[in-house]
C-alpha positions in Angstrom: 143.2 35.7 -26.0 144.6 38.6 -27.6 146.7 41.8 -26.2 144.0 44.8 -26.7 145.8 48.4 -27.0 144.9 52.2 -26.2 145.2 53.7 -29.0 144.6 57.7 -30.9 143.8 58.5 -33.3 146.2 60.9 -35.9 143.8 61.2 -38.8 140.4 60.6 -39.1 140.0 56.5 -39.3 137.3 54.3 -39.5 134.7 57.3 -39.3 136.4 58.9 -35.6 137.3 61.5 -35.6 141.7 62.7 -34.7 142.2 63.1 -31.6 140.1 59.7 -30.6 140.8 56.9 -28.3 140.7 53.8 -29.8 140.9 50.3 -28.3 141.7 47.6 -30.2 144.2 44.6 -30.7 147.5 44.3 -31.5 148.1 43.0 -34.7 146.1 45.8 -35.6 147.5 49.0 -33.6 150.7 47.3 -34.8 150.3 48.0 -38.6 148.7 51.0 -38.4 150.7 52.9 -35.6 154.0 51.8 -38.4 151.5 53.5 -41.2 152.1 56.8 -38.6 147.9 56.7 -38.0 147.7 55.7 -35.0 150.1 56.4 -31.6 149.9 53.6 -28.8 149.2 54.5 -25.6 149.3 51.8 -23.3 148.3 48.2 -22.7 145.0 47.2 -21.4 145.9 44.2 -19.2 143.3 41.6 -19.1 141.2 41.5 -15.7 141.1 39.2 -13.6 137.5 37.3 -13.4 136.9 35.6 -9.9 135.6 32.1 -10.3 132.0 30.6 -8.3 133.5 27.9 -8.8 135.9 28.5 -6.0 134.4 29.6 -3.1 133.4 27.0 -0.7 129.8 26.0 -1.2 127.2 25.2 2.1 128.2 21.5 4.2 124.8 19.6 4.2 124.6 17.1 6.8 125.6 14.0 6.9 122.7 12.7 8.4 119.3 12.2 6.7 116.7 14.5 8.7 114.3 12.5 10.6 111.0 11.4 7.9 107.2 12.9 10.3 105.4 9.6 11.4 102.1 9.9 10.4 99.3 9.4 14.2 96.4 9.2 14.2 
């Protein structure tokens, strides 16, 4: 996964007015920052995802329930 950066545009860029804040990948941000079209504000840290499998499932009983006998 590529690093994402928040950048501020210095001119009209991709249809966005000057001063807009965008989220772009690292390669794009570095390229256009070198050309003075963008200014990198900060790097966006990826959020940790909570793994559903990490939670324990409810315990099942080890014994089987007795089948109900038919009474006549």
